[in-house]
N, C-alpha and C positions, 0 to 999 in steps of 0.2 A: 778672827772672825770664823773662817772655815776653809774648806778646800773646794775650788770650782771644778765640778765634775765634767764640764763641757770643754773648757780650754786648759785645765790642768794646773794653773798656778795656785799657790797657797795665799789666801787673802791676808791672814794674820797668823803669826807664829803661835804655837801652843794649842792650836785647834786642828785636829785631823779629821773632823767630821765632814762628809760631803754635803754640799749645799743642794737645796731642792728648788727647781725652777717653778715659778708661779705664773700669773697672767702678765705681770709687768715688772716683777722683782724676783730675786733669788734670796732664799732665807735658809739659815742653818737651823734644823729642828732641835739641835742640842743646845747651842749657845743662844739662839734667838736673834742673831745678828742679821741684818738685811743688807743686800747689795743691790743697788739700783742700776748696775750696769757699768762695766769698765771697758768692754770690747765692742767692736762693730757688729759682731754676730749675736749679741745678746737678744735683740728683737726677734730673730728667727728662732732662738731657743725658747723664748717665752711663747711664741705663736705655736710651736710644736708641742710643748708640754714636757714634763719631766720624764726620765727614763731611768731604768735600773743600771747602776754602775758599780764597779768594784774598785775600791780605793787602793791605790798603789802608792806607797811612800817613796818620795824622791830619794836619790842617793845622798849619802851624808856629805860627799865632797862638794855637792851643789847647795848645801844648806846656807841660808843667809847668815852672814857673819856680822857681828857688831862692828860698826865703824868706830875705830879708835883714832882719835885725832893725834896727829904727830906733834910730839912735844920737842921743842927746841931748847937745848941747854942754855942756861943763862951765861951771858958773857960779861966781861968786865966793862965798866963804864967807859973804858977807852974805846970800846968797840961799838958804841951807840950809833955812830953814823951808819953802820951797815945793817941796822935793824930793818930798814925798808926793804932791802933785798931779801932778807930772811922771810919777812912777811909775804912777799910776793911768791917766794918759793913754796911757802906753806899753802898758799891759796891754790897754786898750780897742782900741788900734790893732792890737796883735798878734791879739786875738780877731777883729776885723773882717777882718784879712788872712787868718787861717785859714779864716774863713767864705767869703771870696771864693775862696780856693784850692779848697775843697770844691765850690763852685759851678762853678769852672773845670773841675775834674775831671769833674763830671757833664756839663757841656757837651761836654767832649772825648769822653766815652762816647757821648753822643747823636750827635755828629758822626761818630764812627767807625762807629756802627751805621747811620747814614744812608748813609755812603759804601759800607759793605759791602752794604747792601740795593740801592743803585744799581748796584753792580758785578754783583750777582747778577741783578738785573732786566735789565741789559744783556746778560749772558750768556744768560739764559733767552730773551729776545726774539730774539737772533740765532739760537740753536739752534732755538727753536720755529718761527720763521718758515720756516726751511729744512724742518723736519719737517712743518709744516702744508702747505707748498706741495707737498712730495713726496706726502703723504697725499692731498691734494686731487687731484693728478694720477692717483694710483692709483685713487682712488674714481671719478674720471671714466672711467678705463679700464674699471673693473668695471661701471659703469653702461652704457657702450656695449656691452660684451659681454652684459650681462643683457638689454638691449633687443634685440640681435640674436638671442639665444637665445629670447626671448619671441616674436619675429616668426616664427622658424623653427618653434617649437612650435605656434603658431597655424595656420600653413600645414599642418603635419603633422596636426594635429587635424582640420582641414577635409577633408584628403585621406582620412584614415581614416574619418571619418563618411560621406563620399560612397561610399567603397568598401563599407563595411558596409551602408549603405542599399541599394545596388545588389545586393549578395550576398543580403541577406535577402529582397528583393522577388523576385529570380530563384528562390531556393530555395522560397519560398512558392508561386509560380506553378507550378513544376515539381511540387511535392508535390500541389497541388490537381489538376493535370492527371492525375498518376499515380493519385490516389485516384478521380477521376471515371472514368477508363478502367477501373480494376480493378472498381469497383462496378458499372459498366454491364455488364461481362463477367459478373460474378457474378449480376447480376439476370437477364441473358439466359439463363444456364445454369439458374438456378433456375426461371424460367418454362418453359423447355423441359422440365425434369424434371417440373414440376407438370403440364404438358400430357400428357406421356407417361403419368404415373401416373393422371391422370384418365381417359385413354383405356383404360388397362388395367383401371381400376376399373369403368368402364362395361361393358367386355367381360365382366369377371368377374361383374358383377351380372346381366347378361343370361344368362350361362351358368348361373348359380345359379338364376335364375328358371326357365329351361328345365329344369334338373335337378330342381327342386322339382315342376314340373308333370309331368315324365316319371315321377318317383318316385311321385307321387300316383296317376297312371294305372296304373302297374305294381302299386302296392299294391292299388288297387281291383280290378284283374284277378286278382291272387293271392287276394284275399279271395273273389272270386266263384268262382274255381276251387276254393278250399278248401271253400266252401259246397256246390258241386256234388259234390265228392268225398265230403263228409260225408253228403250226402243219398243219394248212390248207395250208399254203404256201409250206411247205415241201411236203405235199401230192400232191399238184398241180404240183410242180416241178418233183416229182417222176413219176406222171402219164404222164407228158409231155415227160419226158426222155424215158419212156417205149414206148410211141407212136412213137417217132422219131427213136428209136433204131431199127435195123433190127431184123427180127425174129431169135431167137436163140433157142437152145435146152432148154427144160423145166428144165433140171437139172441145167444148167448154170444160168438161170434167177431166180431160186428159192433162190439161195445163196445171191444175192444182196438184194432181198426183205426181207429176214429174218434179214440180217445185218442192213438194214435201219430201220426195225421195232424195233430192239433192241436198236439202237442208239436213235430213237425217244422216246422209253420208258425211257431210261436213262436220256435224256434231260428233259423229262416231270417231272420225279422224282426229278431231280436236281432243276428245277424251282419251284416245289412245296415246296421243303425244303427251298429254298431261300425265298419264300414268307412267309412261317411260321416263319423263323428266323427274317425276316424283321418286321413282325407284333409284335413278341416278343420284338424286340429291340425298336420299337415304344412305346409299353406299358411301358417298363422299363425307357425309356427316359422321358416320360410324368410324371411317378410317381416320378422319381428322381428330375425332375425340380420342381414339386409341393412341394416336401419336402424341397428343397433348398430355394424356395420362402417363405415358412412358417418359416423356420429357420432364414432367413434374416430379415423378418418383422413379429415378433410375434404379436398377437392381443393385448397383454397387454401393449405394449409400446406406450404411447400417442404421443411423439414427432416424428412423421413420416414425413419426408420431402416430399415424393412423394407418389402417389398411389402404392399399392402393385405391385411388378414387375410381373404382370400376363403374359406378353408376353414371359417371359423367358422359360417356359415349351415349348411353341410353337417353340421358337428359337432352344431350345435344341433338340426338336423332329424332326426338319427339317433335321438335318444332317443325321440321320439314315433313315428318311422316304423317302428321295429323291432318293432312289436306286431302285424305282419301275420299270421304263422302261428299263429293262436290256434284254428284249427279242431281239433276233437277227433280223436284218433288212432283207428285201427280198434279198438283194445282198449277204447276208451271208447264206441264206437258202441252196443254192446248195453245198457249201463246207462242210456244216454240215453233209452231208451223209457219208463223209469219216473220219472226225476228230471232236472231241467235241469242243464246243465253249469255249474259255479260260475264266476263271472267272474274270481276271484282264487284260485288254489289255495293250499293251506296250505304253509307252509315246511317243507322237509325237515329232519329232525334231523341234526346233524353226524355225520360218519363217525367210528367209534371209532378210538382211537389205535392205531397199528401197522398199519393197513390203508390202501391207496392210495385217495384220495377218488375217487368215481365221477363221471364227467363228466355233468352234468345234460343233460336233453333240451332244455331251454329256459332262457334267462337272464331272471331277474326284475330289472327296473330299480327304482330308488328310487321312481319314480312309480307302481309297481304293474303296469306293462306287461310282457308276456312277449315275448321275442325268440327266434325260431327260428334254427337254424344257417345256413340259406340266406341269410336277410336279414343276419345278423351277418357272414357272410363277404363279402357284397357291400358292406356298409358299411365293413368294414376295408380292402377293396381300394380303395374310393373315397377313404378317408382317406390311404392310402399314396400314391396318385397325387397327391392334393392336397399332401402334404408334399414330394414330389419336385418338383412345379411351383413350390412356394414357395421351395425351395432354389435353383432355377435363376434365379428372379427376385430373389433377395435382394441388397440393396445393402450392402456392408460399411460399418459405422459404428462409433462408439465404444460399447462395451457399457454398458448401464445398471447403476446400483448395485443391489446385492442378490444373494442367493445363487441365486435362481431367477427366470427370466423368465416373464411371463404368456404362455402359449402356448394359443391356443384349441383346438389339436388334441391337447392332452395333459390332458384333464380326467379325473376319476375314472371317470365313466360310460364314456368312450371306452376307458380302460384295461381296465375289466372286460369290455367288449364285445370287445376285441381278444384278451384271454386266453381268453374263451369260444370265439371263432372258431378260434383256434389249437389249442385243446384238442379241438375237434370234427373237425379235419382228420385 
């Protein structure tokens, strides 16, 4: 049949071709003989598939020998009774010869397998030696390249680290120098601005103090003039009344004269006290306004949005200052002989609808003080000059949040005073 290339035995004598494994059988491509499996491992061989083998011939000593039956020499008829023993011996010898033949076949299989394995090992050793040597040479080349690349990367890493360190140090030094120079310039500018504003605030404070003193003196002078005018008017009215009145007994005329003189003295003393109180209130208002302005804008605060609120003292001083012209008018001089002038006149009823409101002769402030047209006009002019000066000194800054800004020159009292002054012009 052929030669089993997996297990080694020769299936049939006279055929040395190796058999090829299929899906479920082994076949000889030369002889065409099929083997359906004689060993337990044939199924694994069929599942694995064929593989290339090198045929190795078994040694001649293990070749199958032809079984030659043992021939027994013929014996004489006299020896016929012993033929049964000879036949038994022959069967035993045949059985032993068959057993030895099976043993010889197994030895031949083992010898073939050993020879095949030796051939495979020799082939593998030859091929693997060359492959291993080539692989080792290739690995050595890769190791050398890897070593060179590692050295190159180490050098590159050191160079990059040095360059990065130098760049970072240079950048930090430049940034620190730039920040130091910028901050020093900003500090110098801020100090210069603070000094300028402090000087302006001192000048404005001195001006406001002078203005308060001048205003107090002017108010005292106006009060004195008003008192003198009132006394002159009263004296003229009294003289006119005495001239027009019929001659009366001296006793009856002496009583009104004394009463009138006492009333005049009381009115004069009251007006003098009123002038002194008004001057004191002016001084207090100016000093409190200056203190508020200094507290609102301290000289050491650089970020000042606007110029110091200098007009605030003037605005605050207007409310108590505008009570100067309180002297009685000529129409009130005659009734002053019998009753004293009230300190706070009654409020006038509102004008009827459809008629133009009459301009009052004096403005009554929430504090109860009365303001005449002359003093109201002077106060409005001073406020206008203060607003113009503040606009000229204003420093543009970012506007504060909110719908309205706190303006010391735009209070309710100042608005009423301005409307009154404009209505009297």
